[in-house]
N, C-alpha and C positions, 0 to 999 in steps of 0.2 A: 422557153423550151427550145432546144436545138432541133431544127428541121433538117433532116438529111436529104441530100440530093439522091437521085436514082443511082448514080455511080457509087456514092458513099454507102447507100443501102446494100449494094452488092458487096462492097468491101466489108461492111459489118457482118453480113451473112457469112462471108468467107472466113472472117476472124472467128466467128462462133463455130463454124465447121471445123476449123483447124484445132480449136481448143477442145471440142468434144472428141475429135479423132485422137488427139494426143492423150487425153485422159482415158479413152476407151482402150488404148493399147496397154495401159497400166492396170485399169480396174475392170475392164470388160463392160458388159451391158449396164452396169450401175452408172456409168458416165452419162449415158443417154437419159436414164431415169432422173438423175440429178438435174440435168439441163431442162427437162420437162417441168420441173418444179419452179423454174424462174419466171416470175411475172413479166410479161412483155415479150416472151420468147416462145415461139411455136416451132416445135421440132418434130418433123416426120422423118426419122432417121433412115428407115428402109427405102423411102423414095428420095432421100437426100434433099428434102425441102426444109428450108430454114427461113423463118420470117421474124424479123426484129421489129417490134412495135414500140412506139413512143420514143423516149430519149435513149437512143441506141447505146451511147457510151455508158450510161447508167445501167442499162440492162446487161451489158457485157461485164461491167464491174460486179453485178450481182451473181452472174454465172461464175466468175473467178472466185468470188467469196464463197459460193456453194462448195466448190472443190477445196478451197482453203480450209473450210470448216472440217472437212473429212480428213485431209491429208497434210495440212499445214503449209508452210512457206514453200516447200518443194513443188506443190501443185501450182503456186503462183509463178514460180520461176519457169516451170515447164510451159505454162500459158504464154509467158513473155517470150520465151525462146521461139516457139512455133509461130508467133504472130508478129515479130518485130518488123519484118519486111512490109507487111500490110499496114501496120500502125504508122510507119514512117510516111506513108502516102497521105495520111490525114493531117489536117492543120492541128495546131496545138490544142485549140478549144474543142476539136472533134475527137480527140483521143481519149479512150477509156483510161481513167487515172490508174487503175490497177495494172495496166500494161506498160506504163511509162518507166 
């Protein structure tokens, strides 16, 4: 299991935040509701608190999959676009597969 450093945990939380925000711009509050269904992800959107627990890349992959199920590949492309700068800071093994 991949153990994230504190710096990477902040990066993962920012990745999640950008993904939710981008989806929220398209589908509104449903974006937050979908994120709250993902195991290993704690989202308190009003207070802007995000906690990624466990294998962060896998949790983020599940979040992207949640949106893909609803909106198809366009949701995945949107997620990739808004997170590419942050993902590039992570090593190859730390990157969520859905965002590569």
